C-alpha positions in Angstrom: 29.5 3.5 -13.0 28.8 0.0 -11.7 26.5 0.8 -8.7 26.4 -2.8 -7.5 30.2 -2.8 -7.1 30.1 0.6 -5.4 27.5 -0.7 -2.9 29.5 -3.9 -2.2 32.6 -1.8 -1.6 30.8 0.5 0.8 29.3 -2.2 3.0 32.6 -4.3 2.9 34.2 -1.3 4.7 31.5 -1.4 7.3 32.0 -5.1 7.9 35.8 -4.6 8.2 35.3 -2.0 10.8 32.7 -3.9 12.9 34.1 -5.2 16.2 30.9 -6.9 17.5 30.3 -10.4 16.2 26.6 -10.1 17.2 26.0 -7.4 14.6 24.5 -8.8 11.3 26.9 -8.6 8.4 26.1 -5.6 6.3 27.2 -7.5 3.2 24.6 -10.1 3.9 21.9 -7.5 4.2 22.9 -5.9 1.0 22.9 -9.2 -0.9 19.4 -10.0 0.3 18.2 -6.5 -0.9 20.0 -6.9 -4.3 18.4 -10.3 -4.8 15.0 -8.8 -4.5 16.0 -5.9 -6.7 16.9 -8.2 -9.6 13.8 -10.4 -9.4 11.1 -8.3 -7.9 11.9 -4.6 -7.5 12.0 -4.2 -11.3 8.2 -4.3 -11.1 8.3 -0.8 -9.7 8.2 1.4 -12.8 7.4 4.9 -11.3 9.9 7.4 -12.5 12.0 4.7 -14.2 14.2 7.4 -15.7 15.8 7.8 -12.3 17.6 4.5 -12.9 17.6 0.9 -11.8 17.3 0.0 -8.2 21.1 -0.4 -7.4 21.6 3.2 -8.6 18.7 4.5 -6.5 19.9 2.6 -3.5 23.4 4.0 -3.9 22.1 7.6 -4.2 19.7 7.0 -1.3 22.6 5.8 1.0 24.6 8.9 0.0 21.9 11.0 1.7 23.0 9.7 5.0 25.0 12.4 6.8 27.2 9.8 8.6 28.1 6.2 8.5 25.6 5.5 11.2 22.8 7.1 9.1 23.8 5.2 6.0 23.7 2.0 8.0 20.3 2.9 9.3 19.1 3.5 5.8 20.3 0.0 4.8 18.4 -1.4 7.8 15.3 0.4 6.7 15.6 -1.0 3.1 15.9 -4.5 4.5 12.8 -4.0 6.6 10.5 -3.1 3.7 7.7 -5.3 2.5 7.4 -5.1 -1.3 4.4 -6.5 -3.0 5.3 -7.3 -6.6 3.0 -7.6 -9.6 2.5 -11.3 -9.1 1.6 -10.8 -5.5 -0.9 -8.1 -6.4 -2.5 -10.4 -8.9 -2.8 -13.0 -6.2 -4.7 -10.4 -4.0 -7.2 -9.9 -6.8 -7.9 -13.6 -7.0 -7.9 -14.2 -3.2 -10.2 -11.3 -2.6 -12.7 -12.5 -5.1 -12.7 -16.2 -4.2 -12.2 -16.1 -0.5 -14.1 -13.0 0.5 -16.4 -11.6 -2.2 -18.1 -14.8 -3.4 -19.1 -16.0 0.2 -20.6 -12.5 0.7 -22.7 -12.5 -2.4 -23.5 -16.2 -2.6 -23.6 -17.3 1.1 -26.1 -20.2 0.4 -24.1 -21.6 -2.4 -21.9 -24.5 -1.3 -18.1 -24.0 -1.7 -17.8 -26.9 -4.1 -20.4 -25.4 -6.4 -18.7 -22.0 -6.3 -15.5 -23.7 -7.4 -17.2 -25.5 -10.3 -16.5 -23.9 -13.6 -20.1 -24.6 -14.6 -21.3 -22.2 -11.9 -19.2 -19.3 -13.3 -22.0 -17.9 -15.4 -24.2 -17.7 -12.3 -21.5 -15.8 -10.5 -21.3 -13.3 -13.3 -25.1 -12.9 -13.2 -25.0 -12.3 -9.5 -22.3 -9.7 -9.8 -24.4 -7.9 -12.5 -27.1 -7.4 -9.9 -24.7 -5.4 -7.8 -23.2 -2.0 -8.6 -19.4 -2.0 -8.6 -17.6 1.1 -7.4 -14.1 2.0 -6.4 -13.1 4.8 -4.0 -10.2 6.0 -6.2 -9.1 5.1 -9.7 -6.0 3.4 -8.3 -7.9 0.1 -8.0 -7.3 -1.7 -11.3 -10.7 -3.2 -12.2 -9.3 -4.5 -15.5 -6.8 -6.6 -13.6 -9.5 -7.7 -11.2 -11.7 -8.9 -14.1 -8.8 -10.5 -16.0 -7.5 -12.5 -13.0 -11.0 -13.8 -12.2 -12.2 -14.3 -15.7 -15.1 -11.9 -15.3 -15.8 -10.7 -18.8 -19.0 -8.8 -19.3 -19.0 -6.6 -16.2 -19.3 -2.8 -16.4 -16.3 -0.7 -15.3 -17.0 0.6 -11.8 -17.8 4.1 -10.9 -15.1 6.0 -9.0 -16.5 7.6 -5.8 -13.7 9.9 -4.8 -13.9 11.9 -1.5 -16.4 14.6 -2.4 -19.9 13.8 -1.1 -21.5 15.7 -4.0 -19.7 13.4 -6.4 -21.1 10.4 -4.5 -24.6 11.8 -4.6 -24.5 12.2 -8.4 -23.2 8.7 -8.8 -25.9 7.2 -6.6 -28.6 9.1 -8.3 -27.6 7.7 -11.6 -27.3 4.1 -10.4 -29.5 1.4 -12.0 -31.8 -0.8 -9.9 -29.5 -3.1 -7.8 -29.5 -5.4 -4.8 -26.2 -4.2 -3.3 -23.1 -2.2 -3.8 -19.5 -3.6 -3.9 -16.8 -1.1 -3.1 -13.2 -1.8 -4.1 -10.0 -0.1 -3.2 -6.3 -1.1 -3.6 -5.1 0.2 -0.2 -6.6 1.6 2.9 -4.2 3.2 5.4 -5.9 5.2 8.2 -9.3 4.8 6.7 -10.0 8.6 6.3 -10.6 8.6 2.6 -12.5 5.3 2.6 -14.8 6.4 5.4 -15.6 9.7 3.8 -16.8 7.9 0.6 -18.6 5.1 2.5 -20.5 7.4 4.8 -21.6 9.5 1.8 -22.7 6.3 0.1 -24.6 4.9 3.1 -26.4 8.2 3.6 -27.9 7.9 0.1 -28.8 4.2 -0.2 -30.1 1.5 2.1 -29.0 -1.5 0.1 -26.2 -3.8 1.5 -22.7 -2.4 1.1 -19.6 -4.7 0.8 -16.2 -3.1 1.1 -13.1 -5.0 -0.2 -9.7 -3.3 0.1 -6.8 -5.3 -1.2 -4.4 -4.0 1.4 -5.6 -2.8 4.8 -3.5 -1.2 7.5 -4.3 -2.0 11.1 -5.2 1.7 11.8 -7.7 1.6 8.9 -9.2 -1.6 10.1 -9.8 -0.2 13.5 -11.5 2.9 12.1 -13.7 0.8 9.8 -14.7 -1.5 12.7 -15.7 1.6 14.8 -17.7 3.0 11.9 -19.4 -0.3 11.3 -20.5 -0.8 14.9 -21.9 2.8 14.9 -24.6 4.1 12.6 -23.0 2.9 9.3 -23.6 -0.9 8.8 -21.6 -2.5 6.0 -19.4 -5.6 5.5 -15.7 -5.3 5.0 -12.6 -7.4 5.0 -9.1 -6.7 3.8 -7.3 -9.3 1.7 -3.8 -8.4 3.0 -3.7 -7.0 6.6 -0.7 -4.8 7.6 -0.5 -5.4 11.3 0.4 -2.7 13.8 3.5 -4.6 14.7 4.6 -4.3 11.0 4.6 -0.4 11.3 7.1 1.9 13.0 5.3 3.4 15.9 6.1 6.9 17.3 5.6 5.6 20.9 6.0 1.8 20.7 4.2 -0.4 23.3 5.7 -3.8 24.0 8.3 -5.5 22.0 9.0 -4.4 18.4 11.4 -5.6 15.7 15.0 -4.5 16.4 15.3 -2.6 13.2 12.2 -0.5 14.0 14.0 1.5 16.7 16.8 2.4 14.2 14.3 3.3 11.5 12.3 5.5 13.8 15.5 7.4 14.9 16.4 7.7 11.3 13.0 9.2 10.4 13.2 11.7 13.2 16.8 12.7 12.5 16.3 13.2 8.8 12.8 14.8 8.8 14.0 18.3 8.0 15.8 17.1 4.9 13.1 14.6 3.9 10.0 16.7 4.3 11.5 19.8 2.6 9.5 21.0 -0.5 11.3 20.0 -3.7 9.9 22.5 -6.1 6.8 24.5 -7.0 4.8 21.5 -8.1 5.6 19.4 -5.0 3.1 18.8 -2.2 5.5 17.5 0.5 4.4 15.1 3.3 3.9 16.8 6.7 4.8 13.7 8.9 8.1 11.9 9.0 6.3 8.6 9.9 3.8 8.8 7.0 0.3 10.0 6.8 -1.2 10.4 10.2 1.7 8.6 11.9 0.9 5.3 10.1 4.6 4.2 10.1 4.2 2.0 7.1 7.1 0.0 5.6 5.2 -1.1 2.6 5.7 -0.6 -1.2 3.6 -2.1 -3.9 4.5 -2.5 -7.6 1.8 0.1 -8.4 3.1 2.9 -6.1 4.3 3.7 -2.6 1.5 4.7 -0.3 1.7 8.0 1.6 1.2 5.9 4.8 4.8 4.7 4.3 7.7 6.7 5.7 8.5 9.6 3.4 12.2 8.8 3.6 11.5 6.0 1.2 9.5 7.9 -1.4 9.8 11.7 -1.2 12.3 13.7 -3.3 13.6 16.8 -1.7 16.5 19.2 -2.6 18.9 17.1 -0.4 17.1 13.8 -0.5 16.9 11.1 -3.2 14.0 8.6 -2.8 14.4 4.8 -3.0 10.9 4.2 -4.4 9.7 7.7 -5.5 5.9 8.1 -5.1 3.5 9.4 -7.7 1.3 11.6 -5.5 -1.9 13.6 -5.8 -2.2 17.0 -4.3 -3.3 16.7 -0.6 -4.1 13.1 -0.8 -4.7 11.0 2.3 -5.3 7.3 2.6 
């Protein structure tokens, strides 16, 4: 079956039946989505056996119980932010050069930090710090490769358990600071658990660098930092509150968000149903703790993104199926 042709045929019928000239052409929406599928969405390789993107999109739209639901699904797909592999590599470079270097070498002039001759001194400075990640989803090998940082030790993985953090801290060598990495922070729950356990066991400076940071997580980190847990942090890519689908929106929101929110509420029984004995289904139709995310990365779909995009259920086919851990929360 040629799924692109099937998709084009479906949305052409919608365009033919539209009476309002103010409504965006469904075919135009589809072509924009298919453009990204050809050049960028191929970077998403989770469960590749489920087929190429046009097939997954066709099966996903078939989950709609009515034409209105199918159209809302297409609106939702066009509202997604997708970070491909090239963009993820840019985050590794930007986080290192724009954020981490000024933290660790604040007295070194910018021009000198950019000088290739100073690169060895940068590596030496990094070796004086312990490098850790909260989960193993942060690709330290990519970080080292993109920033030409050969010779650094692979970071420890903290995890959520405080006893695991205690064992890691007890085994750490003499150091002047700790740099904590993570690929994505949604609500901040998992990150704060690890950071609080870390701060309770060491007094050296802590620098936290998440590649992607949702607004709700940023707010939680700010509150923790201004309390009894001082540390520095900055996200490389900030997902603003206005970029998320809110359960109770305040002020103006993008037009598509109201359609996506109604879609999530109307389909939650089907979307959140447990698929099989190995499944740990989401418990919130707007994503973990109501995050309302519309974000997918080349590495995976965060559980902060609406489950209608990523969860497989008996009567629901995902668009970007997520590889999940049991009871994980970002």
